[in-house]
N, C-alpha and C positions, 0 to 999 in steps of 0.2 A: 504494500500500500504506500510505503514511503517513496519508492521510485515513481509510482504512478502520480503521486502528488507533485513530486519534483518535475515530472514531465509537463504536467498541467501548468505549473507556475512558469516554467521556462518558456512554454509556448504562448500562454495568454498574458502573463504579466510582464515578462522580460522580452518577449518577442524574439527569443533566441531559438530558432528552429533547430540548429545543429545540436544544441544542448538538449532540446526536447527529444530529438532522435536518439541521442545517447541514453537518456533516461528510459525511454520506451523500449529500447533494445535490452536494457537490464530487466525490465518488467517481463518481456517475452522470454528472456533466458530462464526466468524463474517459473513462469506460467504463460503459455501462449493465449493471452486474453484477446478476444475479438476487438475490444476497445483499443488496445495498444497496437494491434496489427493494422487496424483501420487507420489509426493515427500515423503509424510509420509509413503506410502507403501514401497517405495524403501529404505528409511532410516531405518525403523524398521526391514526390512529384513536384511539389512547390519548389524544391531545391534543384529541380532539373535532372535528377538522377533516375532515369527511366529503368535502368537495370535493377537498381535496388527496389524501385517501386514494384517491378515484376516479382522480385523475390518475396516481398511482403504480401502481395496479393495472392501469390501461389500458396503461401503458408496459411493465409486467411481462408482460402478455398477449402483447405483440408478439414476445417471444423464448421464450415458454413451449413446453414439449414437449406433445404431445397428452395425456400422462398428467397434466400439471399444470393444463391448461386448465379442466377442470370445476370443480375446487376454487376456482381463481382467479375464475371467472365467478360462483360463488355468493358469494364475498367481495365482488366488485364489485356484485352485485345488492344486497347488504345495505348497502354504502356509498352506493350511489345512492339507496336508500330513505331512509337517514339524511340525505342531502343534499336530500331533498324531490323527487327526480326519479323518480316512480313509473313513468312510461313507459319510461325507460331501465332501471330496475330489472327491469321485466317482460321487456324485450328480453334482458337478461343471463341471466335465469332460463330463458327459452326457448332461448337458445343453449346453456346448460349442459345442459338436458334433451336437446337435439338431439345434442350431442357426447358425452353419457354412454354408456358401454358398454352394449350391449343384452344 
């Protein structure tokens, strides 16, 4: 809980994204919480690190509910495209369409 609070303070009060990333990484090292994985994906995207964004979105997908998966797959497709991996981006889009409610 301490690292989670540190991450929140770093991001919201100090506006220090790099420090927030470090704190969320410590949270995830202890327990892969959806909140911290979402924050890591968002923060690394804001910092322009698409490869790290992909890493965190992939981890987030591991524990995602069926209702969350489609949105996460679209985010992952965008991040993979920004990372220059068009093939993986296409795979994410295909998975999102396959899992989307009909």
